N, C-alpha and C positions, 0 to 999 in steps of 0.2 A: 510793743515790745515782742521781739522774737519768741517762739518757744524754743525748748531745748532737746536735743537728743542726749540719752544716757548710754554711753558705750561702756561696758563691762569688759575690760580687757583692751584697753585703747592703744596700748604699746604693741599689740601684736598685729601682724600682717593684715588679718581682716577686719580687726577693730580700726586700725588707723586708716585703712582704704575706706572704709564704710562713714567714718567721721568726716574726711574729705568731701566724699560725695553728697552727703547730706546737707554739708554746709553749704553746697551749691544748690542743690535741689532736694528737697523743697525749702532751703535756706533756713536751716536751725542752727543756734548755739550750740557749741559741744560741751557736755559735762563728761569725764571720764576717770575711770578708776584703773590703777594698774599696781602691780606688786614691787614695781622697782627694780626689775630685773634688766630693762632696757629702757634707761631714762634717756638715752639720746633719742631713740624712736619716738618716745612720748614727747620730748620737746618739738622734734620736728614735725610731727602732727599739729601740735599746738600753734607753731610759727605759721603753718600753712592755712589753719582754720583763720587765725586772726588776719592773714593776708587778703583772705576772702572778706574782709568786714565784720566776721563773725566773732563772738565772745566764745574762750575756751576757758574751762574752771577744770583743772586735773588734780585728783588726789591720789595721793601714794598709800595704799591700804590693802590689805587682804579682804578682797571682794567675794571670796567664794566660801564663806561660812554663814551661818545665820547670824552671829553676832556682827561679822562684817558687813552683813546687809542692813542690819538695823542701825548701827552706828554710819554707816556710809550715808544711809537715806536722812538721818539727822543732820550730818555734815552738808550734805547737799541741800536741805531744806534752808540752812543758815546761810547758803551762798545764793541760791536763785529764788526762795520763797515756794509758797505752794501752788498747785495746779498750773506747772510750767512744763512738764515732761511730757512732750508729744509723741517720742519714740525712745524704746527701751531695746537695746541690743546685746544680748547674751553672748560674748565671745570669748569667754574664759577657757582657757586650755591649761589643765593641771594634771594630766594622767599618769598613772603609773602602768608601765609596761610589763608583760611577763605572762606566764602560763597559769592555768587555775589549778594544776597538779604537777607533782614531780618535785624533786629536791630543791628547785627554787620558786616553789609556786608563790603566787601573790599572798600577802598576809593581810589579817582584817584591817590594820592601819591603812595599808594602801589601798585597799577597797572602799573603806569609809571616806578617804581623803578625795578619791577619785569621783565619787557619787555626790559628795557634798559640794565640789567644786563645779562639775560639769552637768550636774542634773539638779540636784536639791537648790543649789542657790538660785537657780530661774524662778523657783517657786517662793524661796525666801525674798528674793528683791521685789517680786509682785506683791508679795504680802505687806511687806515695809513700805513701798511708795503707797499702797492703798490706805495704809494707817495714818500715814502723814499727809495724806491729800495732796500728793504731788504729780498727779496724773492729770494732764490737760484733757479736754473733752475730745472724744474720739480718738484715744491715744493707740499707738501700734506698740504691742510686745512682741520681739521676735527672737527666736532662738535660731542657731546654726547647727545643722546637722551634715551628715554625708551618708553614701550607701552603706557604710559597715554593718548595721544591723541586719542587712539582706546578703551580705557576703561573709567571709570567713577569712581573717588576717590573723594568724596564730598567736601573735603577741600583742593583739589588742582586744582582747575580751572585755576589759572594763569599759574601753571607749564605745565599743558597740553596745554595751548594756546601758550606758549612760543615756547613749541617743535614743535607745528604745524608751527608756523612761521617760525622756524630753517629750515625746510623741503624746504619751498618756497625758502628761501635765498641761501640754499645750490644748489638747483636746477638751479637758474638763476645764481649763480655765478660760477658754472661749467661751462655753456654755454659761459659766457663772457670770463672766464679765461682759458679755454681749448685749444683755439689758441695760447696762450702763453706757453701753456706746462705743465700747473698746474693743479693740482686734487682738487675737493672739494667734501668731503663726509660726510654723518651723519652715527654714528655708534649708531645702537640702542641694548641694552642690558638689561636683566630683573633684578629682585630683588637682589640688593647687600647690605648687610648692613653696613651703612654708617652712620655718624651723621645725615646728610640731612634726608635720609629713616626714622630713629629713631624719629626725630622731626616730620615728616610728619605723620606717624602711631603712634605715642606716645604710649599709653599703650596697642596698638594694635600689637606691633612688634612680639611677640612671634606666635600670630595667623597667623602673615603673613609669618613668617618661616614656620608654619604647612602647611598652604595653598599651598605655593610655592613648598614644597617637593612634594605633592600629584600632582600638576599640571605639574610638569616638567618632561619630560621621564627620566632625568637623577636621578630623586628622591631627588634633593638638588638645593641649589641657585648657581648661578654662583659665581665663586672666582673673585675678582678684579684682580689678578696676571693674571688670563686668559684671561681677557678684555685686560690687558696690552700687553700682548704678542701677541694679535691679532693686535693691534695698530702696534707692531713692523713691522708685515707683510705689513700692509697698507703703512708705512712709507719707505718700500723698494722697489727694483725693481719688487718684486713679485707681489706687489699691484698695480702697474701703470696703470692696465686697470679699476679699480675702479673709477668710475666719476660720480659725479650728483647722487649717489646712497644714499639710506637710507637702510643700511647694516643690515640685521637681525643677530643677535647674541644673541638670546633668547634662542636659543635650544630647540625650539618649546614650550617654557614655558606655553603659553596660549592656545596652541591649544585643551588641554584636560580640559578647565576651568569648562565647563558645565559637562562633564561626572564627574569630581572630586566632582561637588555639588551633582549630583544625587547618586553617589555611593562615599560615603566618604572613604572606605576602600578601599586601593588598594589591 
């Protein structure tokens, strides 16, 4: 019997692409959670996974809370049993945008929701999967991040803060789970046009594309399929020595930022 990948945020662009990629290599069945906001996308991913000869078990539920992680782990246990989850990918996007001060400052409810969904749930799911003994031997637990903790996007301070928190969780979990043979990493990639990115940048999306083309050595944005293919490497035996790492998959995107500002024409 094949092992399973658990994708938290299966209906998102990143989650869906990763599910399809790891169904091919290393050939995992796919379990996924989504909030039901994009059921068509979730159904399309499920159909693609089954067309590859893999099983797909998707659950519509809130996965971004402590309660959601515990109930989700129980529901998944009933579907696939213990010791079967070889890969966990945390791709939950549920952030509030805004500023930290001023008349429209972010309020505690928005801060708490963003941190619980995009940072703390990574820890909660790891704990729940361990409690229910669902991780397969040498499991890979992977979070997704971006360069925001190292840059400044004025309407996204909470996103940057949650990604910074994820880095700390990853490093400590890697040390604690390493003796059990598990790996915990964070994959950092650059600009990809997704609904979440479009909401974050709003009317500046076209400008974002133009700037990214200038500051990327490849002269373009990374494709989500390329990110997904690299996750396939991390999920396989070829990626077993990555642990406790923030893996830079930006393609050198931000190294030439200042040069691009000084010399707009490449």
